[in-house]
C-alpha positions as CSV (number, residue, x, y, z in Angstrom):
1,M,-33.6,195.9,137.6
2,K,-36.4,193.4,136.7
3,K,-39.1,193.2,139.2
4,F,-41.8,190.8,140.0
5,H,-45.1,190.8,138.3
6,D,-48.5,188.8,139.1
7,L,-49.2,186.4,136.4
8,T,-52.3,184.0,136.8
9,I,-52.0,180.2,136.4
10,R,-53.8,178.8,133.2
11,E,-53.1,175.3,134.1
12,V,-51.9,173.2,136.6
13,K,-50.8,169.4,135.1
14,R,-49.5,166.4,136.7
15,E,-46.4,165.6,134.8
16,T,-45.3,162.5,136.7
17,P,-46.4,161.4,140.6
18,E,-44.0,163.9,142.1
19,T,-44.0,166.7,139.2
20,V,-46.7,169.4,138.1
21,S,-46.1,171.8,135.4
22,L,-47.4,175.3,135.5
23,T,-48.4,177.3,132.5
24,F,-49.0,181.0,133.2
25,D,-51.4,183.6,131.3
26,V,-49.2,186.6,130.2
27,P,-51.3,190.0,130.2
28,E,-50.9,191.2,126.4
29,D,-49.5,194.6,127.6
30,E,-46.3,192.6,129.5
31,G,-46.0,190.2,126.7
32,A,-42.5,192.0,125.4
33,L,-41.3,192.1,129.3
34,F,-42.1,187.7,129.2
35,Q,-40.3,186.9,125.8
36,Y,-37.5,184.7,126.4
37,R,-34.7,182.6,124.9
38,Q,-34.2,178.8,124.6
39,G,-32.8,177.6,128.5
40,Q,-33.7,180.5,130.4
41,H,-35.7,180.1,133.6
42,L,-38.2,182.4,135.4
43,T,-37.9,183.0,139.3
44,L,-41.2,182.6,141.3
45,R,-42.2,183.8,144.3
46,S,-44.9,183.3,147.1
47,I,-45.5,183.8,150.6
48,I,-46.2,180.5,152.4
49,E,-46.8,180.2,156.2
50,G,-45.6,183.7,156.3
51,E,-42.5,183.4,154.8
52,D,-41.3,184.8,151.3
53,I,-40.2,181.8,149.4
54,R,-38.2,182.4,145.7
55,R,-37.2,179.3,143.6
56,S,-35.9,179.6,139.9
57,Y,-37.5,176.8,137.2
58,S,-36.5,176.4,133.7
59,I,-39.2,177.4,130.9
60,C,-39.5,174.1,129.1
61,T,-41.6,175.8,125.9
62,S,-39.5,176.5,122.7
63,V,-39.8,180.1,121.7
64,A,-42.0,179.7,119.1
65,D,-44.5,178.1,121.7
66,A,-44.5,181.9,123.2
67,C,-46.2,179.9,126.0
68,L,-44.9,180.3,129.7
69,K,-44.4,177.2,131.0
70,V,-42.2,175.6,133.6
71,A,-42.1,172.3,135.7
72,V,-41.8,172.1,139.5
73,R,-40.5,168.4,141.0
74,Q,-41.7,167.7,144.7
75,V,-38.5,167.0,147.0
76,D,-38.7,166.2,150.5
77,G,-38.8,169.3,152.7
78,G,-39.1,171.7,149.8
79,A,-41.4,174.6,151.0
80,F,-42.2,176.0,147.6
81,S,-42.1,171.9,145.6
82,T,-44.8,171.4,148.1
83,F,-46.7,174.1,147.8
84,A,-46.8,174.0,143.9
85,N,-47.6,170.3,143.9
86,E,-50.1,170.1,146.7
87,D,-51.6,173.5,146.7
88,L,-51.7,175.5,143.4
89,K,-54.5,175.2,140.8
90,A,-55.8,177.0,137.5
91,G,-56.7,180.6,138.6
92,D,-54.0,181.2,141.5
93,T,-51.7,183.8,140.8
94,L,-47.9,183.7,141.6
95,E,-45.1,186.7,141.7
96,V,-43.2,185.8,138.4
97,M,-40.0,187.7,137.4
98,P,-39.3,188.1,133.5
99,P,-37.1,185.6,132.1
100,L,-33.2,185.1,133.1
101,G,-30.0,182.9,132.1
102,H,-27.7,182.3,129.4
103,F,-28.1,178.9,129.0
104,Y,-28.1,179.1,125.5
105,I,-26.3,180.3,122.3
106,D,-27.2,182.1,119.0
107,L,-29.1,179.9,116.6
108,E,-28.2,180.0,113.2
109,P,-31.1,178.5,110.8
110,E,-28.0,178.0,107.9
111,S,-26.0,176.1,109.8
112,S,-25.8,171.9,109.7
113,R,-24.7,171.5,113.0
114,N,-25.0,168.6,115.5
115,Y,-25.8,168.9,119.5
116,A,-25.1,166.2,122.3
117,M,-27.6,167.1,124.8
118,F,-27.1,165.6,128.7
119,A,-29.7,165.9,131.3
120,A,-30.6,164.1,134.5
121,G,-34.1,164.3,136.5
122,S,-35.4,168.1,136.3
123,G,-32.5,169.0,134.5
124,I,-34.4,168.0,131.1
125,T,-36.4,171.4,131.5
126,P,-34.3,174.0,129.7
127,I,-32.7,171.1,127.6
128,L,-36.4,170.4,126.3
129,S,-36.7,174.2,125.4
130,I,-33.2,174.1,123.5
131,I,-34.2,171.1,121.6
132,K,-37.3,172.2,120.4
133,T,-36.3,175.6,119.4
134,T,-33.2,174.1,117.8
135,L,-35.0,171.8,115.5
136,E,-37.5,174.3,114.7
137,E,-35.1,177.1,114.2
138,E,-32.0,175.1,112.3
139,P,-33.7,172.8,109.8
140,N,-30.5,170.9,109.3
141,A,-29.5,170.4,113.0
142,N,-29.0,166.9,114.4
143,I,-29.9,166.2,117.8
144,T,-29.1,163.5,120.3
145,L,-30.5,163.5,123.8
146,F,-29.2,161.3,126.8
147,Y,-31.3,161.4,129.6
148,G,-31.1,159.9,133.2
149,N,-33.6,159.3,135.7
150,R,-34.5,156.8,138.5
151,T,-37.2,154.9,136.9
152,S,-39.6,155.3,133.9
153,E,-42.3,156.6,136.0
154,S,-40.1,159.4,137.4
155,T,-39.2,160.6,133.5
156,L,-40.4,163.9,132.9
157,F,-42.0,164.9,129.6
158,K,-41.5,161.4,128.3
159,S,-44.5,161.4,126.0
160,E,-43.2,165.2,124.3
161,I,-39.8,163.3,124.1
162,S,-41.1,160.7,122.1
163,D,-43.3,163.0,120.0
164,L,-40.4,165.3,119.1
165,K,-38.7,162.0,117.6
166,N,-41.8,160.9,115.6
167,R,-41.9,164.6,114.7
168,Y,-38.2,164.9,113.4
169,L,-37.4,161.1,112.8
170,D,-34.2,162.0,110.8
171,R,-32.9,164.7,113.0
172,F,-33.6,163.7,116.7
173,T,-32.8,161.0,118.5
174,F,-32.7,160.0,122.5
175,F,-31.8,157.7,124.8
176,H,-33.0,156.7,128.6
177,F,-30.7,155.8,131.3
178,F,-32.3,154.4,134.7
179,S,-30.2,154.2,138.0
180,Q,-33.3,152.3,139.9
181,Q,-35.0,150.4,136.7
182,P,-32.9,147.2,135.4
183,L,-33.1,147.7,131.7
184,E,-32.2,144.7,129.1
185,V,-29.2,146.2,127.8
186,D,-26.7,146.9,130.6
187,F,-25.2,150.1,128.8
188,F,-28.1,152.0,129.8
189,N,-28.4,151.0,133.6
190,G,-26.8,153.4,135.9
191,R,-26.1,157.1,136.0
192,L,-24.9,159.6,133.4
193,D,-20.9,159.6,134.9
194,R,-18.0,160.2,133.5
195,E,-17.4,156.7,132.1
196,K,-20.8,156.4,130.3
197,T,-20.1,159.8,128.5
198,Q,-17.0,158.0,127.2
199,E,-18.9,155.0,126.1
200,V,-21.6,157.3,124.8
201,M,-18.9,159.3,122.7
202,G,-17.4,156.3,121.5
203,R,-20.2,153.6,120.6
204,I,-23.1,156.1,119.7
205,L,-21.4,159.4,118.5
206,G,-18.3,157.9,117.5
207,G,-17.4,159.3,114.0
208,H,-19.8,162.3,114.3
209,K,-18.5,165.6,114.9
210,I,-20.5,167.4,117.9
211,D,-20.3,171.1,117.2
212,H,-22.0,171.8,120.6
213,A,-23.1,169.9,123.9
214,F,-25.2,171.1,126.8
215,I,-25.4,169.6,130.4
216,C,-28.3,170.5,133.0
217,G,-28.4,168.5,136.3
218,P,-26.8,168.1,139.6
219,Q,-23.5,169.4,140.4
220,A,-21.6,165.9,140.4
221,M,-23.1,164.8,137.1
222,I,-22.3,168.0,135.1
223,E,-18.7,167.4,136.2
224,A,-18.5,164.1,135.5
225,V,-20.2,164.2,132.0
226,T,-18.1,167.2,131.2
227,D,-15.0,165.5,132.3
228,G,-15.6,162.7,129.7
229,L,-16.6,165.0,126.9
230,K,-12.9,166.6,127.2
231,V,-11.6,163.3,127.7
232,S,-13.1,162.4,124.5
233,G,-11.8,165.4,122.7
234,L,-14.3,167.9,123.1
235,E,-13.3,171.5,123.3
236,S,-14.2,173.1,126.7
237,S,-15.5,176.2,124.6
238,L,-18.1,173.6,123.3
239,I,-19.5,172.4,126.5
240,H,-22.5,174.5,128.0
241,S,-23.8,173.8,131.5
242,E,-26.5,174.7,133.8
243,L,-26.8,173.4,137.3
244,L,-29.6,171.6,138.6
245,A,-31.2,174.3,141.4
246,A,-31.1,173.0,144.9
247,G,-34.1,171.0,145.6
248,E,-35.6,170.6,142.2
249,G,-35.0,166.8,142.6
250,T,-32.3,164.6,141.3
251,P,-32.3,160.8,139.5
């Protein structure tokens, strides 16, 4: 059974007005314990005001980065998320459980697969890890990301996503959808729901074979996008989803 280990926080970085990322230092003798697959998560533990609080957050770095980093979005009444956003600083120690989770597939360096990625809010964290790792390990892969948020300001890892586009011009494309910030093109207004997913499959991905789709967000978003993909002809076995943990924030 996996157990918690004390890890020092190397960096606390403000990513958005309501989100910080935490980067951990891993002792050399525990390096093997904290090796991870793209899409996996960490369980963090701390005693906050006398209460034992444990929360899981997805790793947002690629496997090649070998850098243990998660993002914590502050939510109303969230004990751990408030603690992370308001109190934690570099040099502090948290109890961390080695990586867990099965939100990934085995990568095939010789393949030429096409991926569709759907994320809402903090659901981008495991999706970003999957995108980065796949682009690195499958040199012929093509990935399209559809990312829903409330506004541009609340969009997590916006610059990293743009940097990926600049690095993989021919293999990575992304589209932002905002539910509380009007955009000139009406198609990109609103949430990622069943109808929007069907439109995406027809207008943007039409004519392209999708080998795998990954979805991460709140339950309602996952169900809606999954339905839209199925109605559009994608087989259930090719659809992979991860529920955004309660309290991580929604768009």
